[in-house]
CHARMM internal coordinates of N, CA and C (Angstrom, degrees):
IC EDIT
DIST 1 N 1 CA 1.4460
DIST 1 CA 1 C 1.5273
ANGL 1 N 1 CA 1 C 107.51
DIST 1 C 2 N 1.3127
ANGL 1 CA 1 C 2 N 116.16
DIHE 1 N 1 CA 1 C 2 N 134.21
DIST 2 N 2 CA 1.4620
ANGL 1 C 2 N 2 CA 120.31
DIHE 1 CA 1 C 2 N 2 CA -178.98
DIST 2 CA 2 C 1.5214
ANGL 2 N 2 CA 2 C 110.24
DIHE 1 C 2 N 2 CA 2 C -85.80
DIST 2 C 3 N 1.3528
ANGL 2 CA 2 C 3 N 117.82
DIHE 2 N 2 CA 2 C 3 N 157.21
DIST 3 N 3 CA 1.4728
ANGL 2 C 3 N 3 CA 120.32
DIHE 2 CA 2 C 3 N 3 CA -179.05
DIST 3 CA 3 C 1.5274
ANGL 3 N 3 CA 3 C 113.62
DIHE 2 C 3 N 3 CA 3 C -65.42
DIST 3 C 4 N 1.3343
ANGL 3 CA 3 C 4 N 117.16
DIHE 3 N 3 CA 3 C 4 N -20.25
DIST 4 N 4 CA 1.4621
ANGL 3 C 4 N 4 CA 118.83
DIHE 3 CA 3 C 4 N 4 CA -178.96
DIST 4 CA 4 C 1.5175
ANGL 4 N 4 CA 4 C 112.24
DIHE 3 C 4 N 4 CA 4 C -82.58
DIST 4 C 5 N 1.3247
ANGL 4 CA 4 C 5 N 116.86
DIHE 4 N 4 CA 4 C 5 N -15.23
DIST 5 N 5 CA 1.4570
ANGL 4 C 5 N 5 CA 119.83
DIHE 4 CA 4 C 5 N 5 CA 178.75
DIST 5 CA 5 C 1.5276
ANGL 5 N 5 CA 5 C 110.04
DIHE 4 C 5 N 5 CA 5 C -72.86
DIST 5 C 6 N 1.3071
ANGL 5 CA 5 C 6 N 114.78
DIHE 5 N 5 CA 5 C 6 N 138.90
DIST 6 N 6 CA 1.4613
ANGL 5 C 6 N 6 CA 119.01
DIHE 5 CA 5 C 6 N 6 CA 177.05
DIST 6 CA 6 C 1.5174
ANGL 6 N 6 CA 6 C 108.91
DIHE 5 C 6 N 6 CA 6 C -93.43
DIST 6 C 7 N 1.2774
ANGL 6 CA 6 C 7 N 115.72
DIHE 6 N 6 CA 6 C 7 N 136.98
DIST 7 N 7 CA 1.4605
ANGL 6 C 7 N 7 CA 119.78
DIHE 6 CA 6 C 7 N 7 CA 176.92
DIST 7 CA 7 C 1.5145
ANGL 7 N 7 CA 7 C 108.42
DIHE 6 C 7 N 7 CA 7 C -106.35
DIST 7 C 8 N 1.2978
ANGL 7 CA 7 C 8 N 114.16
DIHE 7 N 7 CA 7 C 8 N 143.39
DIST 8 N 8 CA 1.4583
ANGL 7 C 8 N 8 CA 118.96
DIHE 7 CA 7 C 8 N 8 CA 178.75
DIST 8 CA 8 C 1.5224
ANGL 8 N 8 CA 8 C 108.73
DIHE 7 C 8 N 8 CA 8 C -100.70
DIST 8 C 9 N 1.2869
ANGL 8 CA 8 C 9 N 115.34
DIHE 8 N 8 CA 8 C 9 N 133.43
DIST 9 N 9 CA 1.4570
ANGL 8 C 9 N 9 CA 120.64
DIHE 8 CA 8 C 9 N 9 CA 176.52
DIST 9 CA 9 C 1.5080
ANGL 9 N 9 CA 9 C 107.97
DIHE 8 C 9 N 9 CA 9 C -113.43
DIST 9 C 10 N 1.2838
ANGL 9 CA 9 C 10 N 115.01
DIHE 9 N 9 CA 9 C 10 N 132.24
DIST 10 N 10 CA 1.4597
ANGL 9 C 10 N 10 CA 119.05
DIHE 9 CA 9 C 10 N 10 CA 176.79
DIST 10 CA 10 C 1.5222
ANGL 10 N 10 CA 10 C 107.91
DIHE 9 C 10 N 10 CA 10 C -89.16
DIST 10 C 11 N 1.3035
ANGL 10 CA 10 C 11 N 115.34
DIHE 10 N 10 CA 10 C 11 N 124.89
DIST 11 N 11 CA 1.4596
ANGL 10 C 11 N 11 CA 119.89
DIHE 10 CA 10 C 11 N 11 CA 178.43
DIST 11 CA 11 C 1.5163
ANGL 11 N 11 CA 11 C 109.41
DIHE 10 C 11 N 11 CA 11 C -118.64
DIST 11 C 12 N 1.2880
ANGL 11 CA 11 C 12 N 114.39
DIHE 11 N 11 CA 11 C 12 N 146.62
DIST 12 N 12 CA 1.4567
ANGL 11 C 12 N 12 CA 119.48
DIHE 11 CA 11 C 12 N 12 CA 177.09
DIST 12 CA 12 C 1.5189
ANGL 12 N 12 CA 12 C 108.68
DIHE 11 C 12 N 12 CA 12 C -79.54
DIST 12 C 13 N 1.3241
ANGL 12 CA 12 C 13 N 117.61
DIHE 12 N 12 CA 12 C 13 N 141.77
DIST 13 N 13 CA 1.4701
ANGL 12 C 13 N 13 CA 118.77
DIHE 12 CA 12 C 13 N 13 CA 175.60
DIST 13 CA 13 C 1.5285
ANGL 13 N 13 CA 13 C 110.13
DIHE 12 C 13 N 13 CA 13 C -64.27
DIST 13 C 14 N 1.3034
ANGL 13 CA 13 C 14 N 115.63
DIHE 13 N 13 CA 13 C 14 N 137.59
DIST 14 N 14 CA 1.4590
ANGL 13 C 14 N 14 CA 121.01
DIHE 13 CA 13 C 14 N 14 CA -178.24
DIST 14 CA 14 C 1.5217
ANGL 14 N 14 CA 14 C 108.91
DIHE 13 C 14 N 14 CA 14 C -84.77
DIST 14 C 15 N 1.3121
ANGL 14 CA 14 C 15 N 115.49
DIHE 14 N 14 CA 14 C 15 N 127.20
DIST 15 N 15 CA 1.4627
ANGL 14 C 15 N 15 CA 119.90
DIHE 14 CA 14 C 15 N 15 CA 176.40
DIST 15 CA 15 C 1.5158
ANGL 15 N 15 CA 15 C 108.34
DIHE 14 C 15 N 15 CA 15 C -86.60
DIST 15 C 16 N 1.3200
ANGL 15 CA 15 C 16 N 116.27
DIHE 15 N 15 CA 15 C 16 N 128.07
DIST 16 N 16 CA 1.4585
ANGL 15 C 16 N 16 CA 120.24
DIHE 15 CA 15 C 16 N 16 CA 178.05
DIST 16 CA 16 C 1.5218
ANGL 16 N 16 CA 16 C 109.11
DIHE 15 C 16 N 16 CA 16 C -83.32
DIST 16 C 17 N 1.3274
ANGL 16 CA 16 C 17 N 114.34
DIHE 16 N 16 CA 16 C 17 N 133.45
DIST 17 N 17 CA 1.4544
ANGL 16 C 17 N 17 CA 119.68
DIHE 16 CA 16 C 17 N 17 CA 178.26
DIST 17 CA 17 C 1.5245
ANGL 17 N 17 CA 17 C 108.62
DIHE 16 C 17 N 17 CA 17 C -77.47
DIST 17 C 18 N 1.2970
ANGL 17 CA 17 C 18 N 116.59
DIHE 17 N 17 CA 17 C 18 N 128.68
DIST 18 N 18 CA 1.4619
ANGL 17 C 18 N 18 CA 120.87
DIHE 17 CA 17 C 18 N 18 CA 179.55
DIST 18 CA 18 C 1.5186
ANGL 18 N 18 CA 18 C 110.15
DIHE 17 C 18 N 18 CA 18 C -80.91
DIST 18 C 19 N 1.3074
ANGL 18 CA 18 C 19 N 115.16
DIHE 18 N 18 CA 18 C 19 N 135.52
DIST 19 N 19 CA 1.4519
ANGL 18 C 19 N 19 CA 121.18
DIHE 18 CA 18 C 19 N 19 CA 177.33
DIST 19 CA 19 C 1.5199
ANGL 19 N 19 CA 19 C 108.33
DIHE 18 C 19 N 19 CA 19 C -98.40
DIST 19 C 20 N 1.2931
ANGL 19 CA 19 C 20 N 115.89
DIHE 19 N 19 CA 19 C 20 N 131.83
DIST 20 N 20 CA 1.4605
ANGL 19 C 20 N 20 CA 119.92
DIHE 19 CA 19 C 20 N 20 CA 178.76
DIST 20 CA 20 C 1.5262
ANGL 20 N 20 CA 20 C 108.41
DIHE 19 C 20 N 20 CA 20 C -83.73
DIST 20 C 21 N 1.3040
ANGL 20 CA 20 C 21 N 116.50
DIHE 20 N 20 CA 20 C 21 N 127.06
DIST 21 N 21 CA 1.4599
ANGL 20 C 21 N 21 CA 122.35
DIHE 20 CA 20 C 21 N 21 CA -178.92
DIST 21 CA 21 C 1.5240
ANGL 21 N 21 CA 21 C 108.69
DIHE 20 C 21 N 21 CA 21 C -120.11
DIST 21 C 22 N 1.3101
ANGL 21 CA 21 C 22 N 114.71
DIHE 21 N 21 CA 21 C 22 N 133.10
DIST 22 N 22 CA 1.4612
ANGL 21 C 22 N 22 CA 120.26
DIHE 21 CA 21 C 22 N 22 CA 177.11
DIST 22 CA 22 C 1.5231
ANGL 22 N 22 CA 22 C 108.16
DIHE 21 C 22 N 22 CA 22 C -118.57
DIST 22 C 23 N 1.3116
ANGL 22 CA 22 C 23 N 116.64
DIHE 22 N 22 CA 22 C 23 N 123.92
DIST 23 N 23 CA 1.4636
ANGL 22 C 23 N 23 CA 121.43
DIHE 22 CA 22 C 23 N 23 CA 177.27
DIST 23 CA 23 C 1.5248
ANGL 23 N 23 CA 23 C 107.38
DIHE 22 C 23 N 23 CA 23 C -103.23
DIST 23 C 24 N 1.3263
ANGL 23 CA 23 C 24 N 114.58
DIHE 23 N 23 CA 23 C 24 N 125.29
DIST 24 N 24 CA 1.4631
ANGL 23 C 24 N 24 CA 119.34
DIHE 23 CA 23 C 24 N 24 CA -177.78
DIST 24 CA 24 C 1.5206
ANGL 24 N 24 CA 24 C 109.71
DIHE 23 C 24 N 24 CA 24 C -146.18
DIST 24 C 25 N 1.2901
ANGL 24 CA 24 C 25 N 115.32
DIHE 24 N 24 CA 24 C 25 N 170.74
DIST 25 N 25 CA 1.4509
ANGL 24 C 25 N 25 CA 122.33
DIHE 24 CA 24 C 25 N 25 CA 177.05
DIST 25 CA 25 C 1.5300
ANGL 25 N 25 CA 25 C 109.19
DIHE 24 C 25 N 25 CA 25 C -67.48
DIST 25 C 26 N 1.3300
ANGL 25 CA 25 C 26 N 116.83
DIHE 25 N 25 CA 25 C 26 N 134.63
DIST 26 N 26 CA 1.4561
ANGL 25 C 26 N 26 CA 120.60
DIHE 25 CA 25 C 26 N 26 CA 178.10
DIST 26 CA 26 C 1.5263
ANGL 26 N 26 CA 26 C 109.68
DIHE 25 C 26 N 26 CA 26 C -73.02
DIST 26 C 27 N 1.3347
ANGL 26 CA 26 C 27 N 115.60
DIHE 26 N 26 CA 26 C 27 N 139.74
DIST 27 N 27 CA 1.4615
ANGL 26 C 27 N 27 CA 120.57
DIHE 26 CA 26 C 27 N 27 CA 178.22
DIST 27 CA 27 C 1.5250
ANGL 27 N 27 CA 27 C 109.24
DIHE 26 C 27 N 27 CA 27 C -113.54
DIST 27 C 28 N 1.2965
ANGL 27 CA 27 C 28 N 116.56
DIHE 27 N 27 CA 27 C 28 N 172.51
DIST 28 N 28 CA 1.4585
ANGL 27 C 28 N 28 CA 122.12
DIHE 27 CA 27 C 28 N 28 CA -179.74
DIST 28 CA 28 C 1.5298
ANGL 28 N 28 CA 28 C 111.54
DIHE 27 C 28 N 28 CA 28 C -60.74
DIST 28 C 29 N 1.3182
ANGL 28 CA 28 C 29 N 117.00
DIHE 28 N 28 CA 28 C 29 N -33.71
DIST 29 N 29 CA 1.4648
ANGL 28 C 29 N 29 CA 121.20
DIHE 28 CA 28 C 29 N 29 CA 179.49
DIST 29 CA 29 C 1.5303
ANGL 29 N 29 CA 29 C 111.98
DIHE 28 C 29 N 29 CA 29 C -66.70
DIST 29 C 30 N 1.3300
ANGL 29 CA 29 C 30 N 118.15
DIHE 29 N 29 CA 29 C 30 N -22.02
DIST 30 N 30 CA 1.4671
ANGL 29 C 30 N 30 CA 122.54
DIHE 29 CA 29 C 30 N 30 CA -179.52
DIST 30 CA 30 C 1.5229
ANGL 30 N 30 CA 30 C 112.66
DIHE 29 C 30 N 30 CA 30 C -82.72
DIST 30 C 31 N 1.3139
ANGL 30 CA 30 C 31 N 118.06
DIHE 30 N 30 CA 30 C 31 N -13.45
DIST 31 N 31 CA 1.4570
ANGL 30 C 31 N 31 CA 121.94
DIHE 30 CA 30 C 31 N 31 CA -171.09
DIST 31 CA 31 C 1.5281
ANGL 31 N 31 CA 31 C 113.04
DIHE 30 C 31 N 31 CA 31 C -57.62
DIST 31 C 32 N 1.3094
ANGL 31 CA 31 C 32 N 118.63
DIHE 31 N 31 CA 31 C 32 N -45.90
DIST 32 N 32 CA 1.4615
ANGL 31 C 32 N 32 CA 122.00
DIHE 31 CA 31 C 32 N 32 CA -178.79
DIST 32 CA 32 C 1.5267
ANGL 32 N 32 CA 32 C 111.43
DIHE 31 C 32 N 32 CA 32 C -62.42
DIST 32 C 33 N 1.3161
ANGL 32 CA 32 C 33 N 116.63
DIHE 32 N 32 CA 32 C 33 N -45.50
DIST 33 N 33 CA 1.4682
ANGL 32 C 33 N 33 CA 120.89
DIHE 32 CA 32 C 33 N 33 CA -179.18
DIST 33 CA 33 C 1.5313
ANGL 33 N 33 CA 33 C 111.29
DIHE 32 C 33 N 33 CA 33 C -64.85
DIST 33 C 34 N 1.3085
ANGL 33 CA 33 C 34 N 116.90
DIHE 33 N 33 CA 33 C 34 N -41.10
DIST 34 N 34 CA 1.4656
ANGL 33 C 34 N 34 CA 121.08
DIHE 33 CA 33 C 34 N 34 CA 178.77
DIST 34 CA 34 C 1.5283
ANGL 34 N 34 CA 34 C 110.23
DIHE 33 C 34 N 34 CA 34 C -66.61
DIST 34 C 35 N 1.3116
ANGL 34 CA 34 C 35 N 117.69
DIHE 34 N 34 CA 34 C 35 N -40.03
DIST 35 N 35 CA 1.4680
ANGL 34 C 35 N 35 CA 122.08
DIHE 34 CA 34 C 35 N 35 CA 178.52
DIST 35 CA 35 C 1.5320
ANGL 35 N 35 CA 35 C 110.76
DIHE 34 C 35 N 35 CA 35 C -59.97
DIST 35 C 36 N 1.3366
ANGL 35 CA 35 C 36 N 116.83
DIHE 35 N 35 CA 35 C 36 N -47.43
DIST 36 N 36 CA 1.4623
ANGL 35 C 36 N 36 CA 120.94
DIHE 35 CA 35 C 36 N 36 CA -179.26
DIST 36 CA 36 C 1.5285
ANGL 36 N 36 CA 36 C 111.64
DIHE 35 C 36 N 36 CA 36 C -67.61
DIST 36 C 37 N 1.3073
ANGL 36 CA 36 C 37 N 117.14
DIHE 36 N 36 CA 36 C 37 N -34.83
DIST 37 N 37 CA 1.4608
ANGL 36 C 37 N 37 CA 120.61
DIHE 36 CA 36 C 37 N 37 CA 175.60
DIST 37 CA 37 C 1.5270
ANGL 37 N 37 CA 37 C 110.29
DIHE 36 C 37 N 37 CA 37 C -63.93
DIST 37 C 38 N 1.3251
ANGL 37 CA 37 C 38 N 116.85
DIHE 37 N 37 CA 37 C 38 N -41.45
DIST 38 N 38 CA 1.4607
ANGL 37 C 38 N 38 CA 121.25
DIHE 37 CA 37 C 38 N 38 CA 176.93
DIST 38 CA 38 C 1.5178
ANGL 38 N 38 CA 38 C 112.40
DIHE 37 C 38 N 38 CA 38 C -63.15
DIST 38 C 39 N 1.3272
ANGL 38 CA 38 C 39 N 117.05
DIHE 38 N 38 CA 38 C 39 N -37.51
DIST 39 N 39 CA 1.4711
ANGL 38 C 39 N 39 CA 120.46
DIHE 38 CA 38 C 39 N 39 CA 177.34
DIST 39 CA 39 C 1.5241
ANGL 39 N 39 CA 39 C 111.53
DIHE 38 C 39 N 39 CA 39 C -63.54
DIST 39 C 40 N 1.3195
ANGL 39 CA 39 C 40 N 117.40
DIHE 39 N 39 CA 39 C 40 N -34.57
DIST 40 N 40 CA 1.4646
ANGL 39 C 40 N 40 CA 121.06
DIHE 39 CA 39 C 40 N 40 CA 179.01
DIST 40 CA 40 C 1.5273
ANGL 40 N 40 CA 40 C 111.55
DIHE 39 C 40 N 40 CA 40 C -75.79
DIST 40 C 41 N 1.3276
ANGL 40 CA 40 C 41 N 117.08
DIHE 40 N 40 CA 40 C 41 N -38.22
DIST 41 N 41 CA 1.4646
ANGL 40 C 41 N 41 CA 121.01
DIHE 40 CA 40 C 41 N 41 CA -174.82
DIST 41 CA 41 C 1.5184
ANGL 41 N 41 CA 41 C 113.44
DIHE 40 C 41 N 41 CA 41 C -81.28
DIST 41 C 42 N 1.3069
ANGL 41 CA 41 C 42 N 117.36
DIHE 41 N 41 CA 41 C 42 N -43.51
DIST 42 N 42 CA 1.4613
ANGL 41 C 42 N 42 CA 121.80
DIHE 41 CA 41 C 42 N 42 CA -172.70
DIST 42 CA 42 C 1.5218
ANGL 42 N 42 CA 42 C 110.33
DIHE 41 C 42 N 42 CA 42 C -102.34
DIST 42 C 43 N 1.3216
ANGL 42 CA 42 C 43 N 116.30
DIHE 42 N 42 CA 42 C 43 N 78.65
DIST 43 N 43 CA 1.4635
ANGL 42 C 43 N 43 CA 122.08
DIHE 42 CA 42 C 43 N 43 CA -179.31
DIST 43 CA 43 C 1.5206
ANGL 43 N 43 CA 43 C 110.15
DIHE 42 C 43 N 43 CA 43 C -98.29
DIST 43 C 44 N 1.3315
ANGL 43 CA 43 C 44 N 118.34
DIHE 43 N 43 CA 43 C 44 N 153.42
DIST 44 N 44 CA 1.4683
ANGL 43 C 44 N 44 CA 121.02
DIHE 43 CA 43 C 44 N 44 CA 179.94
DIST 44 CA 44 C 1.5304
ANGL 44 N 44 CA 44 C 112.60
DIHE 43 C 44 N 44 CA 44 C -61.02
DIST 44 C 45 N 1.3205
ANGL 44 CA 44 C 45 N 118.06
DIHE 44 N 44 CA 44 C 45 N -29.29
DIST 45 N 45 CA 1.4687
ANGL 44 C 45 N 45 CA 119.47
DIHE 44 CA 44 C 45 N 45 CA -179.36
DIST 45 CA 45 C 1.5286
ANGL 45 N 45 CA 45 C 112.18
DIHE 44 C 45 N 45 CA 45 C -71.17
DIST 45 C 46 N 1.3273
ANGL 45 CA 45 C 46 N 117.68
DIHE 45 N 45 CA 45 C 46 N -29.58
DIST 46 N 46 CA 1.4593
ANGL 45 C 46 N 46 CA 120.50
DIHE 45 CA 45 C 46 N 46 CA -179.96
DIST 46 CA 46 C 1.5243
ANGL 46 N 46 CA 46 C 113.05
DIHE 45 C 46 N 46 CA 46 C -96.65
DIST 46 C 47 N 1.3161
ANGL 46 CA 46 C 47 N 117.71
DIHE 46 N 46 CA 46 C 47 N -29.40
DIST 47 N 47 CA 1.4648
ANGL 46 C 47 N 47 CA 121.75
DIHE 46 CA 46 C 47 N 47 CA -178.11
DIST 47 CA 47 C 1.5256
ANGL 47 N 47 CA 47 C 109.82
DIHE 46 C 47 N 47 CA 47 C -134.69
DIST 47 C 48 N 1.3263
ANGL 47 CA 47 C 48 N 117.84
DIHE 47 N 47 CA 47 C 48 N 70.97
DIST 48 N 48 CA 1.4694
ANGL 47 C 48 N 48 CA 119.68
DIHE 47 CA 47 C 48 N 48 CA -175.66
DIST 48 CA 48 C 1.5315
ANGL 48 N 48 CA 48 C 113.51
DIHE 47 C 48 N 48 CA 48 C -64.99
DIST 48 C 49 N 1.3258
ANGL 48 CA 48 C 49 N 117.82
DIHE 48 N 48 CA 48 C 49 N -25.11
DIST 49 N 49 CA 1.4658
ANGL 48 C 49 N 49 CA 119.60
DIHE 48 CA 48 C 49 N 49 CA -178.26
DIST 49 CA 49 C 1.5213
ANGL 49 N 49 CA 49 C 112.60
DIHE 48 C 49 N 49 CA 49 C -71.03
DIST 49 C 50 N 1.3270
ANGL 49 CA 49 C 50 N 118.24
DIHE 49 N 49 CA 49 C 50 N -13.12
DIST 50 N 50 CA 1.4650
ANGL 49 C 50 N 50 CA 120.29
DIHE 49 CA 49 C 50 N 50 CA 176.99
DIST 50 CA 50 C 1.5229
ANGL 50 N 50 CA 50 C 112.06
DIHE 49 C 50 N 50 CA 50 C -87.47
DIST 50 C 51 N 1.3317
ANGL 50 CA 50 C 51 N 116.81
DIHE 50 N 50 CA 50 C 51 N -4.34
DIST 51 N 51 CA 1.4636
ANGL 50 C 51 N 51 CA 121.59
DIHE 50 CA 50 C 51 N 51 CA -178.15
DIST 51 CA 51 C 1.5269
ANGL 51 N 51 CA 51 C 110.90
DIHE 50 C 51 N 51 CA 51 C -118.31
DIST 51 C 52 N 1.2994
ANGL 51 CA 51 C 52 N 116.40
DIHE 51 N 51 CA 51 C 52 N 52.83
DIST 52 N 52 CA 1.4693
ANGL 51 C 52 N 52 CA 120.01
DIHE 51 CA 51 C 52 N 52 CA 177.76
DIST 52 CA 52 C 1.5157
ANGL 52 N 52 CA 52 C 109.69
DIHE 51 C 52 N 52 CA 52 C -83.89
DIST 52 C 53 N 1.3185
ANGL 52 CA 52 C 53 N 115.36
DIHE 52 N 52 CA 52 C 53 N 144.82
DIST 53 N 53 CA 1.4664
ANGL 52 C 53 N 53 CA 119.87
DIHE 52 CA 52 C 53 N 53 CA 179.45
DIST 53 CA 53 C 1.5126
ANGL 53 N 53 CA 53 C 110.72
DIHE 52 C 53 N 53 CA 53 C -99.21
END
COOR INIT
IC SEED 1 N 1 CA 1 C
IC BUILD
């Protein structure tokens, strides 16, 4: 086989694993976890307009 020839590879379709999501009312016990998640997501480097002085 020459290097210019293209070879076809048969690949199996990848099944995506479904993530179970539960939406519920936030409770007081969730406050710390939500706060830390916000610190990771809303950083000054990605959202500078949220850090105005």
